[in-house]
N, C-alpha and C positions, 0 to 999 in steps of 0.2 A: 547631506548630500551623498556625506561619507557612508551616514548606515544601509543608501539606495546602494549605493556597490558592493555593500559586504553583502546584500540577503541579494545579489546577484549572482556575486561569484559563487556563494553557497547552493544557489539554486543550479547554475551549471556544471558546477564539478557531480562527476559519475559517485552515485549511494557506492559507500564501499563495501554494504551490508548481503550485495547479490554476489558480489566475489568468493564468501568465505563459505557459501554451499558447493557451488562449485568447487572449490581444490577439498574440499571434504569428500565429497564424491570421485572427485579424482584420484584422493588419498588409500579412495577403501575400495576403488576398483585393480589401481594398482596391487596395497596391499592381498587383496583376490586372487591376481595373476599370479604370483610369490606364491602364497599357498596351494594353491593348484600348479603350479612349479615342481613345488616339492613333494604336495602329490605321489605324483609323476615320475621323478625320480627316485620314491622309496617301491612304488608300487615295482619299475622294474625292477631293480635287487632283490624282492621275492618272486618277476617270475624266472629270472635268471636262475636262480636255487632251482623254484620249479622243473625247470629245460635240466635241471640237471639229474634232477631229481625220474626224470622219465627216462632220459637218458640206460637207466639202469636196469629199468627193466626189460 
């Protein structure tokens, strides 16, 4: 009877493997957003320097 209870508990518990891909996907999305923000920040720096060059002309 003890073995039956162990099997039933194992079946009723959610699978842990399903959460891992979701976590990886979330971290990829977070890293992608960080890269996008960094790129926008760098582009703003260049945009500002181009505006100063245009003011000279």
